[in-house]
C-alpha positions as CSV (number, residue, x, y, z in Angstrom):
1,X,-46.1,-6.6,-116.4
2,X,-42.3,-5.6,-115.5
3,X,-41.2,-3.4,-113.3
4,X,-37.3,-2.0,-112.4
5,X,-36.1,-3.9,-109.3
6,X,-36.8,-1.8,-106.1
7,X,-33.9,-1.3,-103.8
8,X,-33.3,0.2,-100.3
9,X,-30.6,2.5,-99.4
10,X,-30.4,3.7,-95.8
11,X,-30.3,7.6,-96.2
12,X,-31.1,11.0,-93.6
13,X,-32.3,13.9,-94.6
14,X,-30.4,17.0,-92.9
15,X,-30.6,20.4,-92.6
16,X,-27.0,22.2,-92.3
17,X,-27.5,26.1,-92.5
18,X,-29.3,27.5,-95.0
19,X,-28.8,24.3,-96.9
20,X,-30.7,20.6,-96.9
21,X,-29.6,17.3,-98.5
22,X,-29.9,13.8,-98.3
23,X,-27.0,12.1,-96.8
24,X,-25.5,8.9,-97.1
25,X,-22.8,6.5,-95.8
26,X,-20.6,5.5,-98.6
27,X,-20.2,1.8,-97.7
28,X,-25.1,2.1,-97.7
29,X,-24.8,2.9,-101.2
30,X,-25.3,-0.5,-104.0
31,X,-21.5,-1.1,-105.0
32,X,-21.3,0.4,-108.2
33,X,-22.6,3.5,-106.5
34,X,-19.6,4.1,-104.4
35,X,-17.1,5.0,-107.4
36,X,-17.9,7.7,-109.7
37,X,-19.4,7.6,-113.1
38,X,-22.9,7.4,-114.5
39,X,-24.4,4.8,-112.1
40,X,-24.0,6.9,-109.1
41,X,-25.1,10.1,-110.8
42,X,-28.3,8.2,-111.5
43,X,-29.2,6.9,-108.4
44,X,-28.5,10.5,-106.8
45,X,-30.7,12.0,-109.2
46,X,-33.4,10.0,-109.1
47,X,-33.4,10.2,-104.8
48,X,-33.8,14.4,-105.6
49,X,-36.4,13.8,-108.3
50,X,-34.1,15.1,-111.2
51,X,-34.1,15.7,-114.3
52,X,-37.9,17.4,-113.2
53,X,-39.5,19.2,-116.0
54,X,-41.9,21.2,-113.6
55,X,-39.3,22.0,-111.6
56,X,-40.9,20.8,-109.0
57,X,-39.6,17.7,-107.5
58,X,-43.0,16.1,-106.4
59,X,-41.3,12.8,-107.0
60,X,-38.1,13.1,-104.9
61,X,-36.5,14.4,-102.0
62,X,-35.5,17.3,-103.3
63,X,-36.7,21.0,-102.8
64,X,-36.8,22.7,-106.4
65,X,-33.7,24.8,-104.8
66,X,-30.3,25.0,-105.4
67,X,-30.4,24.7,-101.8
68,X,-31.8,21.6,-101.7
69,X,-31.3,19.4,-104.0
70,X,-27.9,18.3,-102.9
71,X,-26.6,14.9,-102.2
72,X,-24.1,14.3,-99.6
73,X,-21.7,10.8,-99.2
74,X,-19.5,10.2,-96.1
75,X,-16.9,7.5,-95.4
76,X,-14.1,7.1,-92.6
77,X,-11.1,9.1,-94.0
78,X,-8.3,7.6,-95.7
79,X,-6.6,10.7,-95.0
80,X,-4.5,10.9,-92.0
81,X,-5.4,13.1,-89.1
82,X,-8.8,13.4,-90.3
83,X,-12.4,11.5,-88.9
84,X,-14.6,11.5,-92.4
85,X,-14.3,11.9,-96.3
86,X,-17.0,14.2,-97.3
87,X,-18.5,14.3,-101.0
88,X,-20.6,16.6,-102.4
89,X,-22.7,16.4,-105.5
90,X,-24.9,19.6,-106.4
91,X,-28.1,17.6,-108.2
92,X,-29.7,20.0,-111.4
93,X,-33.4,20.5,-111.2
94,X,-34.8,20.0,-114.6
95,X,-31.1,19.0,-116.5
96,X,-29.7,14.9,-116.3
97,X,-26.1,15.9,-114.4
98,X,-24.7,16.3,-111.2
99,X,-22.4,18.8,-110.4
100,X,-19.1,17.3,-108.8
101,X,-16.9,20.6,-109.3
102,X,-16.9,21.9,-105.8
103,X,-18.2,22.2,-102.1
104,X,-21.3,23.6,-100.2
105,X,-19.9,25.2,-97.0
106,X,-23.8,24.8,-95.3
107,X,-23.4,21.5,-95.3
108,X,-20.1,21.3,-94.2
109,X,-21.8,21.7,-90.6
110,X,-24.3,18.4,-91.4
111,X,-21.6,17.0,-92.3
112,X,-20.0,16.6,-88.9
113,X,-23.6,16.1,-87.7
114,X,-23.7,13.2,-89.7
115,X,-20.2,12.0,-89.1
116,X,-21.5,11.3,-85.2
117,X,-25.0,10.1,-86.2
118,X,-23.9,7.7,-88.7
119,X,-21.6,5.7,-86.2
120,X,-18.2,7.1,-88.3
121,X,-16.5,9.1,-85.2
122,X,-14.0,7.1,-83.3
123,X,-16.2,6.4,-80.1
124,X,-12.9,8.3,-78.1
125,X,-13.4,11.2,-80.1
126,X,-16.7,11.9,-78.9
127,X,-17.9,13.5,-75.6
128,X,-20.6,12.4,-73.9
129,X,-21.2,16.1,-73.3
130,X,-19.4,18.7,-74.8
131,X,-18.2,19.7,-78.1
132,X,-16.9,17.0,-80.6
133,X,-14.1,18.4,-82.9
134,X,-14.8,16.3,-86.4
135,X,-12.0,16.5,-88.8
136,X,-13.4,16.5,-92.3
137,X,-11.9,15.9,-95.6
138,X,-13.7,17.4,-98.1
139,X,-12.8,15.4,-101.4
140,X,-14.3,17.3,-103.8
141,X,-11.6,20.5,-103.4
142,X,-9.1,18.4,-101.0
143,X,-9.5,20.9,-98.5
144,X,-9.3,20.2,-94.7
145,X,-12.6,21.2,-92.8
146,X,-13.1,21.4,-88.9
147,X,-16.6,21.2,-87.6
148,X,-17.4,22.3,-84.1
149,X,-20.3,20.1,-83.1
150,X,-22.3,20.4,-79.4
151,X,-23.2,16.9,-78.0
152,X,-25.4,16.2,-75.8
153,X,-26.0,12.4,-73.5
154,X,-23.2,11.1,-76.4
155,X,-25.9,12.7,-79.5
156,X,-25.8,15.2,-81.7
157,X,-27.3,18.2,-79.8
158,X,-29.9,20.0,-82.4
159,X,-31.9,22.5,-80.3
160,X,-30.8,25.9,-79.3
161,X,-30.9,29.4,-79.7
162,X,-28.4,30.4,-82.5
163,X,-30.1,32.1,-85.2
164,X,-28.8,32.4,-88.9
165,X,-30.7,34.5,-91.5
166,X,-32.2,32.5,-94.3
167,X,-33.4,29.9,-91.7
168,X,-36.8,30.5,-90.0
169,X,-36.0,28.7,-86.3
170,X,-32.9,28.6,-84.0
171,X,-31.3,25.6,-83.3
172,X,-28.2,24.9,-82.1
173,X,-25.2,26.1,-83.2
174,X,-22.0,24.4,-85.5
175,X,-19.3,26.4,-86.0
176,X,-16.6,25.6,-88.6
177,X,-13.3,26.1,-89.2
178,X,-12.0,26.3,-93.4
179,X,-8.1,25.1,-93.6
180,X,-6.1,26.8,-95.8
181,X,-9.5,27.5,-98.0
182,X,-7.5,28.9,-101.4
183,X,-5.7,27.1,-104.1
184,X,-2.0,28.7,-103.4
185,X,-0.3,25.7,-102.5
186,X,2.7,23.5,-103.4
187,X,0.0,21.9,-105.9
188,X,0.9,24.9,-108.1
189,X,-2.7,26.7,-107.6
190,X,-3.5,30.2,-107.4
191,X,-5.9,32.5,-105.2
192,X,-6.2,35.0,-107.9
193,X,-6.1,32.6,-110.8
194,X,-5.6,35.3,-113.6
195,X,-2.6,36.5,-111.5
196,X,-4.4,40.0,-110.5
197,X,-6.9,41.6,-107.6
198,X,-8.9,43.0,-110.4
199,X,-9.2,42.2,-114.3
200,X,-11.2,43.5,-117.3
201,X,-13.2,41.2,-118.3
202,X,-14.6,41.0,-121.8
203,X,-18.4,39.8,-121.7
204,X,-19.6,39.1,-124.8
205,X,-23.0,40.9,-125.5
206,X,-22.4,42.8,-122.5
207,X,-19.1,44.4,-122.5
208,X,-15.5,45.2,-120.6
209,X,-16.3,44.2,-116.3
210,X,-13.8,44.9,-113.5
211,X,-14.2,41.6,-111.9
212,X,-11.9,40.1,-109.0
213,X,-11.8,36.2,-110.0
214,X,-10.7,34.3,-106.7
215,X,-10.4,30.6,-105.6
216,X,-10.9,30.6,-101.8
217,X,-14.0,28.4,-100.2
218,X,-15.1,28.2,-104.0
219,X,-14.4,29.7,-107.5
220,X,-15.9,32.5,-107.5
221,X,-16.1,36.0,-110.1
222,X,-17.1,39.4,-107.9
223,X,-17.9,42.1,-110.5
224,X,-19.4,45.5,-109.5
225,X,-23.8,45.9,-108.9
226,X,-23.8,49.1,-111.0
227,X,-21.7,47.6,-113.9
228,X,-24.1,45.4,-114.4
229,X,-27.3,47.5,-114.0
230,X,-28.1,46.1,-110.3
231,X,-28.6,48.0,-107.2
232,X,-26.5,45.0,-104.4
233,X,-29.8,44.7,-102.7
234,X,-31.8,43.0,-105.1
235,X,-33.9,39.9,-103.8
236,X,-35.0,37.0,-106.0
237,X,-37.9,37.7,-106.9
238,X,-36.4,41.0,-108.5
239,X,-33.8,38.8,-110.9
240,X,-35.2,35.2,-110.9
241,X,-38.2,36.0,-112.5
242,X,-36.6,37.7,-115.7
243,X,-35.0,35.8,-118.0
244,X,-32.7,38.0,-119.5
245,X,-31.1,39.4,-116.2
246,X,-30.4,35.4,-115.4
247,X,-28.8,35.2,-118.9
248,X,-26.5,38.5,-118.3
249,X,-25.3,37.0,-114.9
250,X,-24.8,33.4,-117.1
251,X,-22.7,35.2,-119.6
252,X,-20.6,36.6,-117.1
253,X,-20.1,33.1,-115.2
254,X,-19.0,32.0,-118.3
255,X,-16.3,34.3,-119.8
256,X,-15.2,34.3,-115.7
257,X,-15.2,30.0,-115.7
258,X,-13.1,30.6,-119.2
259,X,-10.4,33.4,-117.3
260,X,-10.2,31.6,-114.9
261,X,-9.1,27.8,-116.8
262,X,-12.2,26.4,-114.9
263,X,-13.3,25.4,-118.5
264,X,-11.6,25.2,-122.0
265,X,-15.2,26.1,-124.3
266,X,-18.7,28.3,-123.3
267,X,-20.5,25.0,-124.1
268,X,-18.9,23.4,-121.1
269,X,-19.8,25.7,-118.8
270,X,-23.8,24.0,-118.7
271,X,-22.3,21.3,-117.3
272,X,-20.9,22.8,-114.9
273,X,-23.5,25.1,-113.3
274,X,-22.1,25.1,-109.7
275,X,-18.7,26.6,-109.7
276,X,-17.6,29.1,-110.7
277,X,-20.0,31.0,-108.7
278,X,-21.1,34.7,-109.8
279,X,-21.5,37.6,-107.1
280,X,-22.1,41.7,-107.9
281,X,-21.2,44.0,-104.9
282,X,-22.2,47.3,-104.0
283,X,-21.3,49.9,-101.1
284,X,-23.6,49.2,-98.0
285,X,-26.9,50.4,-98.8
286,X,-30.5,50.5,-96.6
287,X,-32.6,47.7,-98.1
288,X,-35.3,45.0,-96.5
289,X,-34.5,41.1,-96.0
290,X,-36.8,38.7,-97.5
291,X,-37.5,38.2,-94.4
292,X,-39.3,41.5,-93.5
293,X,-35.9,42.3,-91.1
294,X,-34.7,46.2,-92.0
295,X,-31.3,45.9,-92.5
296,X,-29.1,49.2,-91.9
297,X,-26.2,50.2,-94.1
298,X,-24.0,51.8,-90.7
299,X,-24.8,47.8,-89.5
300,X,-22.8,46.0,-92.8
301,X,-20.0,46.6,-94.5
302,X,-20.9,45.7,-98.2
303,X,-24.1,44.3,-100.1
304,X,-23.2,41.1,-102.3
305,X,-25.5,39.0,-104.0
306,X,-24.6,35.4,-105.5
307,X,-26.1,33.8,-107.6
308,X,-26.1,29.6,-108.0
309,X,-26.6,27.0,-110.5
310,X,-28.3,29.5,-112.6
311,X,-30.5,31.2,-109.5
312,X,-30.2,34.3,-107.6
313,X,-29.6,32.7,-103.8
314,X,-32.0,32.8,-100.7
315,X,-29.0,33.3,-98.8
316,X,-24.9,33.7,-99.0
317,X,-23.4,30.4,-99.7
318,X,-20.7,29.6,-96.7
319,X,-18.3,29.1,-99.7
320,X,-18.9,32.1,-101.8
321,X,-18.8,33.9,-97.7
322,X,-14.9,32.4,-97.5
323,X,-14.6,34.3,-100.8
324,X,-15.8,37.3,-99.8
325,X,-13.5,37.7,-96.6
């Protein structure tokens, strides 16, 4: 009886913000998987359990949502004045691809903690008690992120009283700084890649929509909720169970990706699901969150809902929050 050779790869399963992922030290991966290519993607898909036609990830470490189908690789940094290089892969649930086109803001918090936990930090930079400042080079988008990680008795402090919407239990707070998160800079990019703050976006089958397309944190296409038939207070079940609504949002996302120059043909969007995000916005309104918590219009400035990997997200992505701000 023949079988595939078994290998062991050290890994750590971690939550960061409202996401979870499988973390690796780059040097712990098989040599062929330390560089971009099919071998690395195949390994990460198998770790997560994708592609899974059942969309359940029973045979893998994924959680069958875009928030939990993620892999991270860290190594000591090759960049001056940085501690670690952080590479992020968004693994598709039911299709055979890994999207490397953007960052995960929530897992950026865990990247800082993992850098300490995995011994990638200079010991002289890790206090016995207090806050450890981890200088992260985000390799996907070539940007700097600073993570302020609490440390107790020389170890990452995990427990605490910080509460985050979208997460059930309190824990320690990790504060992030996204330094110069937009594409404005010497390399010729632009925060507003179309050159306008608001565009008329032609969407086949839908019409012309007012849209803001921005590259800050993560490329995002913002549209008005009422222009696409939404209120801006929808929860996941209202959209994710209706294929026609998901198709409408995907059509807008594809049109935005083309306009932003992220893809050259609509067909390319199928292999680039992580970016750009599509978000719809409305003025402040009362609503009840998924947790049952009542949100009052007077306590917020606007309502925003965003989709990731073709589904309405259960919480706001950290990178999209940068774009919103």
